[in-house]
C-alpha positions in Angstrom: -9.5 4.6 13.1 -10.5 1.0 13.8 -9.7 -1.3 10.9 -8.8 -4.9 11.5 -7.8 -8.2 9.8 -11.3 -8.9 8.5 -11.6 -5.5 6.7 -10.8 -5.4 3.0 -9.0 -2.4 1.4 -9.2 -1.5 -2.3 -5.8 0.0 -3.0 -5.7 2.9 -5.4 -3.7 1.3 -8.1 -6.2 -1.6 -8.6 -8.5 0.9 -10.4 -7.7 2.7 -13.6 -5.4 5.7 -13.1 -7.9 8.4 -14.1 -11.0 7.0 -12.5 -13.2 9.9 -11.4 -13.2 10.2 -7.6 -16.9 9.5 -7.1 -16.7 6.5 -9.4 -13.8 5.3 -7.4 -15.9 5.4 -4.2 -18.9 3.8 -5.9 -16.8 0.9 -7.2 -15.3 0.2 -3.8 -18.6 0.4 -2.0 -20.4 -1.8 -4.5 -17.8 -4.5 -4.3 -18.0 -4.6 -0.5 -14.7 -3.0 0.5 -14.5 -1.4 4.0 -11.7 1.0 3.0 -9.6 2.5 0.2 -6.1 3.8 -0.2 -5.4 7.2 -1.7 -2.5 8.7 -3.6 -1.9 12.4 -3.7 -3.1 12.4 -7.3 -6.5 10.9 -6.3 -7.0 13.7 -3.8 -6.0 16.3 -6.4 -8.4 14.6 -8.9 -11.3 15.0 -6.4 -10.6 18.7 -6.1 -10.4 19.1 -9.9 -13.8 17.6 -10.1 -15.2 20.3 -7.9 -14.9 18.9 -4.4 -13.7 21.1 -1.6 -11.2 19.5 0.8 -13.8 19.5 3.6 -16.3 17.7 1.4 -14.0 14.8 0.5 -14.1 12.9 3.8 -17.8 13.4 4.0 -18.3 11.9 0.6 -16.0 9.0 1.5 -18.1 8.4 4.7 -21.3 8.6 2.8 -20.2 5.6 0.8 -19.6 3.6 4.0 -15.8 3.8 3.5 -12.7 5.0 5.3 -9.2 5.7 4.1 -6.8 2.9 5.2 -3.6 4.4 4.0 -2.0 7.2 1.9 0.6 6.2 -0.6 3.6 6.7 -1.2 5.8 8.5 1.3 9.0 8.8 -0.8 10.9 11.8 0.7 11.9 10.4 4.0 15.1 8.6 3.1 18.5 10.3 3.8 18.8 13.3 1.4 15.3 12.6 0.0 13.8 15.9 1.2 16.2 17.7 -1.2 15.0 15.9 -4.3 12.7 17.5 -6.8 11.4 16.7 -10.2 9.5 18.8 -12.7 6.0 17.5 -13.0 6.3 16.9 -16.7 9.1 14.4 -15.9 6.9 12.7 -13.2 4.5 10.5 -15.2 3.1 8.8 -12.1 2.5 12.1 -10.3 4.4 10.9 -7.2 7.1 13.5 -6.6 4.8 16.5 -6.8 3.3 15.5 -3.5 5.8 15.8 -0.7 5.5 15.4 3.1 3.5 18.5 3.8 0.9 17.6 1.1 0.5 13.9 1.9 0.5 14.2 5.7 -2.1 17.1 5.6 -4.2 15.0 3.2 -4.0 12.0 5.4 -5.1 13.9 8.4 -7.9 15.6 6.5 -9.5 12.4 5.3 -8.9 10.6 8.6 -6.5 8.0 7.2 -5.1 5.3 9.4 -1.6 5.2 8.0 1.1 6.2 5.5 2.9 3.7 3.3 6.7 4.5 3.0 9.2 3.1 0.5 12.7 3.9 -0.8 12.3 5.0 -4.4 15.4 7.3 -4.6 18.2 4.9 -3.6 21.5 6.3 -2.5 24.5 5.1 -0.5 23.1 5.5 3.0 23.4 2.8 5.6 20.7 0.8 7.3 21.4 2.7 10.5 21.0 6.0 8.7 17.8 4.8 7.1 16.4 3.7 10.5 17.1 7.2 11.9 15.3 8.8 8.9 12.4 6.4 9.3 12.1 7.1 13.0 11.9 10.8 12.2 9.2 10.2 9.7 7.2 8.1 12.3 7.5 11.0 14.8 6.2 13.5 12.3 3.4 11.2 11.2 2.4 10.6 14.9 1.7 14.3 15.1 -1.1 13.7 12.6 -2.3 10.5 14.4 -0.8 8.2 11.7 0.8 4.8 11.6 3.7 4.3 9.1 4.5 1.1 7.4 7.6 0.4 5.3 7.4 -1.5 2.0 10.5 -3.1 0.6 11.3 -2.9 -3.1 13.7 -5.4 -4.5 15.6 -2.8 -6.5 16.0 -0.4 -3.6 18.2 0.2 -0.6 15.6 -1.8 1.3 15.4 -4.9 -1.0 13.8 -7.6 1.2 11.9 -8.4 4.3 15.0 -8.8 6.5 16.3 -5.4 5.6 12.9 -3.8 6.2 12.4 -5.5 9.5 15.8 -4.6 10.8 15.3 -1.0 9.8 11.9 -0.8 11.5 13.2 -2.5 14.7 16.3 -0.1 14.8 13.9 2.8 14.4 11.9 1.5 17.4 8.8 3.7 17.0 5.5 2.4 18.3 3.6 3.7 15.2 6.2 2.1 12.8 5.9 -1.3 11.1 5.9 -3.2 7.8 3.9 -3.5 4.6 3.8 -7.1 3.4 3.1 -7.1 -0.3 3.0 -10.5 -1.9 4.4 -9.2 -5.2 7.5 -7.9 -3.4 7.7 -11.0 -1.2 7.9 -13.2 -4.3 10.3 -11.0 -6.3 12.6 -10.7 -3.3 12.6 -14.5 -2.8 10.7 -14.3 0.5 8.8 -17.5 1.5 5.8 -17.9 3.8 8.3 -19.3 6.4 10.2 -16.0 6.2 6.9 -14.2 7.0 6.2 -16.5 9.9 9.4 -15.4 11.5 8.2 -11.8 11.8 6.4 -10.6 15.0 2.8 -10.2 14.0 2.4 -6.7 15.6 5.0 -5.4 13.1 2.8 -6.0 10.1 0.6 -2.9 9.7 -0.4 -3.3 6.1 -1.1 -6.3 3.8 -1.2 -5.9 0.0 -2.3 -8.9 -2.1 -1.4 -9.5 -5.8 0.0 -12.3 -7.9 2.2 -13.1 -10.8 4.3 -15.8 -12.5 7.1 -17.5 -10.6 9.7 -16.6 -13.2 10.6 -12.9 -12.6 9.9 -10.5 -15.4 12.8 -9.0 -17.4 11.8 -5.5 -16.3 10.6 -5.6 -12.7 9.6 -2.0 -12.4 7.5 -2.1 -15.5 5.9 -5.4 -14.4 5.0 -4.2 -11.0 3.2 -1.1 -12.4 1.5 -2.8 -15.4 1.4 -6.6 -15.2 0.3 -7.8 -11.8 -2.3 -10.5 -11.5 -5.3 -10.8 -9.1 -4.7 -12.9 -6.0 -4.9 -16.6 -6.9 -4.5 -16.0 -10.7 -0.7 -16.5 -10.6 2.0 -18.7 -9.1 3.0 -16.9 -6.0 1.1 -19.1 -3.6 -0.8 -16.2 -2.1 -2.7 -18.6 0.3 0.6 -19.6 1.8 1.6 -16.0 2.6 -1.9 -15.5 4.1 -1.6 -18.6 6.2 1.7 -17.2 7.6 0.2 -13.8 8.3 -2.7 -15.5 10.1 -0.3 -17.7 12.1 1.6 -14.7 13.5 -1.6 -12.8 14.3 -1.0 -9.9 11.9 -3.6 -7.3 12.8 -3.6 -5.4 9.6 -6.5 -5.0 7.2 -6.1 -6.9 3.9 -5.5 -4.8 0.9 -5.5 -5.8 -2.8 -3.1 -3.8 -5.0 -3.1 -5.0 -8.6 -1.5 -2.6 -11.0 -2.6 -4.2 -14.2 -3.3 -2.8 -17.6 -5.5 -5.7 -18.5 -7.6 -5.3 -15.3 -7.8 -1.6 -15.8 -9.2 -2.1 -19.3 -12.3 -3.7 -17.8 -13.3 -0.5 -16.1 -13.4 0.6 -12.4 -16.5 -1.3 -11.3 -15.4 -4.6 -12.9 -11.9 -4.2 -11.6 -13.2 -3.6 -8.0 -15.6 -6.6 -8.2 -12.9 -8.9 -9.5 -10.4 -7.7 -6.9 -12.9 -8.3 -4.1 -13.9 -11.7 -5.3 -10.3 -12.9 -5.8 -9.3 -11.6 -2.4 -12.2 -13.3 -0.6 -11.4 -16.5 -2.4 -7.7 -16.3 -1.4 -8.7 -15.6 2.2 -11.1 -18.6 2.2 -8.4 -20.8 0.7 -6.0 -19.8 3.5 -8.6 -20.5 6.2 -8.6 -16.9 7.3 -10.5 -17.0 10.5 -13.9 -15.4 10.6 -14.5 -15.6 6.8 
């Protein structure tokens, strides 16, 4: 799949959780996005609405869209494959979609990549994590997929330095990083920290915003209280300028988990996300905009 730095991606979480699949595509297309991201629950929703698996990529293409990434790969960390959780205890419908389901889904819809993160924790070392990430990259490569690692401040991979070292230790050509401005800010990463990263390692960009003062409950805040790019105090333009300076080739996604935004409806949320993202790119002098 050919997606580049001037293509905009509407990440799944920017729209209300239970948005019907067709409405999700219509909202993304009307707002001028080139691509979407999908969670396993979105793909399942499409089938519950009567779409056969072979019809889903056709419908996506009919709307002038492609799938940039599938989210989230959670099982890959040491010991993660042995974890299970009853669906009734999985309110986000994450753990019910394991490697077989998500990689098959990604291949079926022609996705560009898979987004990986540590959501289980543990006591494993960076070296053990790198070995596990390398194995995930190898398995994903069999499906023609890139893999990008997103750091979460509360996890075993809490910051950009840890994520970069793990990816570089893994040493896989289809492995790289997700740079999400929310997690940059909450891990204390500055634009200068981003400038120190080789541009080719950045395979995914996710824009969002928030207050400078960290929230009391970071997990709740990241899932409910994000702001549109430029609506907060993160200095999103600075991060974009750093990504531009290093020549990051990734498409630009917007991922705003926000109860307030979701309350406006899918179409309005998509339009607002597109407008704020384009404004942030213009403010950063993103070439070609």
